[in-house]
C-alpha positions as CSV (number, residue, x, y, z in Angstrom):
1,V,16.9,20.0,24.2
2,V,16.4,23.6,23.2
3,P,15.9,24.2,19.5
4,G,19.2,25.3,17.9
5,E,21.4,23.8,20.6
6,T,23.4,20.6,19.9
7,A,22.9,17.5,22.1
8,L,24.6,14.1,22.4
9,A,22.6,11.0,23.3
10,F,23.7,7.3,23.6
11,Y,21.7,4.2,22.6
12,K,22.6,0.9,24.1
13,A,22.8,-2.1,21.8
14,K,23.5,-5.7,22.8
15,N,24.1,-8.8,20.8
16,P,22.5,-11.6,22.9
17,T,23.6,-14.3,20.5
18,D,26.7,-16.5,20.4
19,K,27.7,-15.3,16.9
20,P,28.9,-11.9,15.6
21,V,26.3,-9.7,14.0
22,I,26.8,-7.0,11.5
23,G,23.8,-4.7,11.2
24,I,22.6,-1.2,10.4
25,S,20.0,1.0,12.1
26,T,17.1,2.9,10.8
27,Y,15.5,5.7,12.9
28,N,12.1,7.0,13.5
29,V,11.0,10.4,14.9
30,V,7.6,10.9,16.7
31,P,5.6,12.9,16.1
32,F,6.2,12.4,12.4
33,E,5.7,16.1,11.6
34,A,8.6,17.1,13.9
35,G,11.0,14.9,11.9
36,Q,11.7,17.6,9.4
37,Y,13.3,19.6,12.2
38,F,15.4,16.8,13.6
39,N,19.0,17.0,12.3
40,K,21.6,14.3,13.0
41,I,25.2,15.7,12.8
42,Q,26.9,12.4,13.6
43,C,25.2,9.1,14.0
44,F,26.0,5.4,14.3
45,C,23.2,4.7,11.9
46,F,25.1,6.1,9.0
47,E,27.2,2.9,8.7
48,E,27.2,-0.8,9.5
49,Q,28.0,-1.9,13.1
50,R,29.6,-5.1,14.2
51,L,28.6,-6.6,17.5
52,N,30.6,-9.5,18.8
53,P,28.8,-12.4,20.7
54,Q,27.3,-11.1,24.0
55,E,28.8,-7.6,23.3
56,E,27.0,-4.5,24.6
57,V,27.9,-1.1,23.3
58,D,26.8,2.5,23.7
59,M,26.3,4.2,20.4
60,P,26.3,8.0,20.1
61,V,24.1,10.3,18.1
62,F,25.0,14.0,17.9
63,F,22.0,16.1,16.9
64,Y,20.0,19.4,17.1
65,I,16.5,20.5,16.6
66,D,16.2,23.2,13.9
67,P,15.4,26.6,15.5
68,E,12.5,26.9,12.9
69,F,10.7,24.3,15.0
70,A,9.8,27.0,17.6
71,E,8.4,29.2,14.8
72,D,6.1,26.5,13.3
73,P,2.5,27.0,14.6
74,K,1.9,23.2,13.9
75,M,4.6,22.4,16.5
76,A,3.2,24.8,19.2
77,K,1.8,21.9,21.3
78,V,4.7,19.6,20.7
79,D,6.8,19.4,23.9
80,L,8.2,15.9,23.4
81,I,10.1,14.4,20.4
82,T,11.0,10.8,20.5
83,L,13.9,9.4,18.5
84,S,14.0,5.6,18.2
85,Y,16.1,3.1,16.3
86,T,15.6,-0.4,14.9
87,F,18.7,-2.5,14.4
88,F,18.6,-4.9,11.4
89,E,21.1,-7.6,10.5
90,A,22.8,-6.5,7.3
91,K,22.5,-8.7,4.3
92,E,25.5,-8.9,2.0
93,G,25.0,-6.6,-1.0
94,H,21.7,-5.2,0.4
95,K,21.6,-1.5,1.4
96,L,18.7,0.0,3.4
97,P,17.4,3.3,2.1
98,L,18.1,6.4,4.3
99,P,14.8,7.8,5.6
100,G,13.9,11.3,4.4
101,Y,11.3,13.9,5.0
102,Q,9.5,16.0,2.4
């Protein structure tokens, strides 16, 4: 992905159980310092997802890397950014905090 250009990626999720699961995802960007430049435009992680028993789905994330990434001297040697997700079963009345960068 070239900084400033939008990209679309898909993550595969499968519910291997015999019961429906409602969950939410949190994400992680590595290296951590590059996270401030990673911008999600549209993401499955913004809301709860329901997966039926044995269901497998492709979940999209539409994103871009801020063009300022290329101007940051601390990012000069970064040529790989990894975006990963962890899917948690949602608990009724419990909201997970959205990750943020400072």
